[in-house]
C-alpha angles and dihedrals in degrees: 000000000000122000091248093056091047091052093048093046092048092051091051091050094053091045089055090047089052089056089056090052091054091049088059090063114244104154099157095091100018093122091059094040092057092046092050090047089054089050091049091053093051093047098045127193113307116260124216093274098045108134092224092052102037094133098027124088107201094173095107091047092049091051093053119098111220133194132198103234119144125219133190136239131205125246087243093059090050092046090053090062101043116102112233095240088055097049094112099042120040137129121215124204115190116197091345097310128106110249110201093184093062094040131086108213104142094102096041111114095217141079116258109200130175109248090237089059096041096056090068080084099089093212094058092040089054091048092051092047092051094048088055094047093049097039113138099178115080095205093054086050088051091050092052091048092056098038106109093175140003141184130246116206107199125187118191126232115285093011118136118189102202102184117065121260116217124212113196119196110197120185129192122198150172093054101143093334140316112343130202121214124189114191120186126196130175122193119198117186119188126213113312090354116147135195140172117214135185117189123191126186116202138154133213087221135343131263097093139112115214110195109178136178126196132182125200112195109184120188125206113315095357118146133203134186109194132181127184126196115190107197103155118148115263096252094064136082122236123191125164139175121199121188118193124189116186124193127197114324090351116149129208118185114184136180121183127191124187138181093190130230134218084290124001125168131178120196120192121189110184128179120188099204102164131062113258097022119146136204131190121183119182125173137178132180139178114201129183137164105013098328117143136199128178128183122198115186135181119180120185120198101197102166138034128279100022129140133213128177127184129184122168129174128190128189109197126191138163109007093329121147130207134172141181125199110176132162128182112202116199106196127214111282096023095120125172091030114162116198137158132180127188130175120188123188127189112196117202102176141039093239102053127099137214120180121190130191111171113171142176126205108188124184097163126073105212102063141117109217132158136171136175147159134207132193119187149136129241113304106255095205092052089046090050093046094052089051090051087056092057104271121132116244088249095051092044092053092048093048090054096048093047092049090053093059098035092067086072098035093054092059088068107104096209109085094200092058091048090050091049094049091049089056098040116022095035092044086074086068095066107128113229099176132015 
């Protein structure tokens, strides 16, 4: 079957699935759903030479037939994935839908509003409409088309939430077949507001496609510390789009850890819209077997005196695949921009792949911008040196690979997340044979 036929068949399947969604009766966001569906039809599924999917083969995903059934999870399962410091303030989504019964929100100093209610605010309604109209990622359009409800997390001016808030996304699958979930979360922070957020994605079993969209709207002087842990099972698909809008002197500090799935992709769209705003994006992944992880990032410096830092590290073993496609755009007039981008890849087998495409587009003349990428194997001299100091070849190799990833993990400010990743993500680096 040709790529064109696959794309056409997949689009028809999703259009038929959307009709079933409307038959279930979810009129709250129907206006946005229809606009997003129209945008999805105009974009179409990406072909093999699509600029946004240069390194991502979506054919298997496009050929899969999904349904929209919802499952349930136990309180014990939820409790097993809540970090102790978040035990009194956490938000749970089950199969893409906010579940207040499993959440603990009473002590959160913020307003939690359904998206259908929140869009009665004309400003937010216009923003959502504009993002749908301007959407360039077909899977984000697909997510909006199937989102029957979302959640808005609103922090008032001058409000600081000192303890971290956890968001747990739980997906169920294989009942009665592959399932698609489309969670939608909008974060609105007022002037000088601050929040710390830990997000974790897990599944009770595989066989699902989680396709999430989040928006971070930070007013002047707002600050966010944001950590994501992607821990879905291998036989799932994980796509996400994160939009970040930063006003004057706003700060967004993010760390992402990923164990990969049969196909995982993170899309960041960032716009530094106010002078003095700052962005930091860190990411680490450990891939083995046939796991994949792809990062697609666009950062727009739109005004003077803004800062952006990116540092991503991937450890790839077996037949794993990683890619990084990142562009920093410094627009005309955005003088005194400071930006750096670095991608490091450690390759542990002869069959793994790592593709990198760092890029700068600069339309201002007084800037400081750097970018770079490295791909390599374990340093033989370091490995030999550690063995001369008494370590076995196996222990020395494991120490070097763990150290490579830990430099990113240790930047996470939540000790419980660091401990968990040391016990789970880094456990994949245990060397069985040397």
